[in-house]
N, C-alpha and C positions, 0 to 999 in steps of 0.2 A: 258491510265490508267482507264478511265471510261469503256472502252471495256473489260478490264481485270476483272474489278469488276463485270460486267454483266455476264461474263463467269463463274466466281467463284460462284456467286449466283445461276446460272443455274445448275452448277455441284452439289452444295449443295442441291438444290431441288430434283435433279435426284437421288442422293444418299439417301436422306430422303424418297422419294417415293418408291424406290426400297427396302429399309429396311422395310418400312411399309407393302409392299406387301409380302415380305418374312416372316414377323413376323406373318402374318395371317395364322393360322393353319386350316387344314381341320378337321372338327368335324362331327361325325355322332352319331346316337343312335340306340339302339336295346333293345327290351324287352326280356331279357334273360329268364325270367320265362315262357313267352309265347313260346319262342324257345324250351326250355327244355321240356315243356309239349307236344309240337307237335312232338317231336322226337319219332320214333317207338321204339327205345331202351328203352326210359323212360317208355313208356306204358307197355312194357314187364317186366321191373324191378318192376313197381308198381304192376302188376299182381302177380309176384312172391312173393313180400312182403305181399300182401293181403292173398295169399294162406298160407304162413308161419304164419301170424297173426291168421288166422282161425284155424290152427292146434293148436297153443298155447291156443287159447280161448277155444277150445273144451276140451283140456286136463284139463284146470283149472276149467271149468264148471263141468266136470266129478268129479273132486276132491271135488268141492263144494257140489255136490249132495251126494257124499259119506259121507261128513261131516254132512250134514243135516240129513241123514238117521241114522247115529250113534247117533247124538244128540237126535233125536226122540226116538230111541231105548233105550238109556241110561236114558232118562227122564221117559219113561214108566216103566222101570225096577228099578228105583231109590228106590221106597218104599220097594222093596223086597231085597235090597242089604244093606250091612253094611255101616257105615259112611266112613270107610277107603276105601272100594271098590269104593264108589261114588267119593271120593276125587281123587283116582287114575284115574278114568274115566274122571274127569274134567281136570286133568293135561294132559291126553292123547288127549283130544279134543283141549286143548290150543296148544299143540305141533303140532297137525294136522293143526290148523289154521295158526300157524307160518310158517309151511312148505308151505302152499298154498301162503301166502304172499311172501315168498322168491322165490317161483316159478314164481309168477307174476313179481317180480322185475327182475329176471333172463331173463324172456321172453322179457321184455321191453328192457333190455340191448342187448340181442341177435338181436332183431329187429333193434335197432339203429345201431348196428355194421354191420348188413347185408345191411341196407339202405346205409350207408357210402360206403361199399364195392361195391355195385351195381351202385350208383350214381356217384362216382368219375370218372370212365372212360368215362361216358356219358358227364359229365361236361367238362372234358378235351377235348373231341372230339368237343364239341360245341365251346369252347374257341379257339381251333386251327382253326376251320372254320371261326370264327369271325376275327381272326388275318389275315388269308389268304385273305379274301374278303377285309378287310380294307387295307392291303398292296397293293392288286391289284388295288384299286381305289385311292391310294395315301392319304388315311385318316390317320391322325396322332393320333387322340383321338377318342375313342368310349366310349360313356356313356351308362350305363344301364338305360333304361327308364321304368323299372318295377314300378308299382304304389307304391308310398311311398319310392322309392329308392333315393330321393333327387333331381331328375331332374324335374324342374318345367315347362319348356317350351321345347317342342320337335318339332320344326318346321324344323329342319335340315334333313339331309338325314337319312332315316331309312334303316338299313342294313338287317332287318329280311328277306325280300324276297330273297335277294342274298345269304344269309347264308343258308336258307332252300334249295335253288337250289344247293349250294355247297355240302350240306349233302345228296342230292338226294331225297328230298321229297317236 
């Protein structure tokens, strides 16, 4: 009877220990922001966005210069014009200012749309590589170690070098 009790206790400890070992999950971390900024595709996308932004900026600055020139012209001619003409010119300038403001908003919206369009496939490619490397190494959880991302201690396995290798850079 005592022998049976010892065997039962040994089996219980074995099952508990096995359950504990199986309950431990492999966890790794990666700085996703650093990965994305190192990707050649991201650098190309950022260059394209910057070029588009410069185009919008040049157009808006050109319109602003035209507005300032009209304002200066209308001010210098104001004393020679009738009150009605000056009021019409003031309304014209306000409309021109409003159009510039609308163009600025439209440019910002287009830039945001283009950014999302360019960055989505890059992000998806990075996530696929992270998942592939994690699966190959038997890692069950991967945490983003980007500064301010909620990860306080990052002493575990860093997947960044392996993911960069997977992506070919």
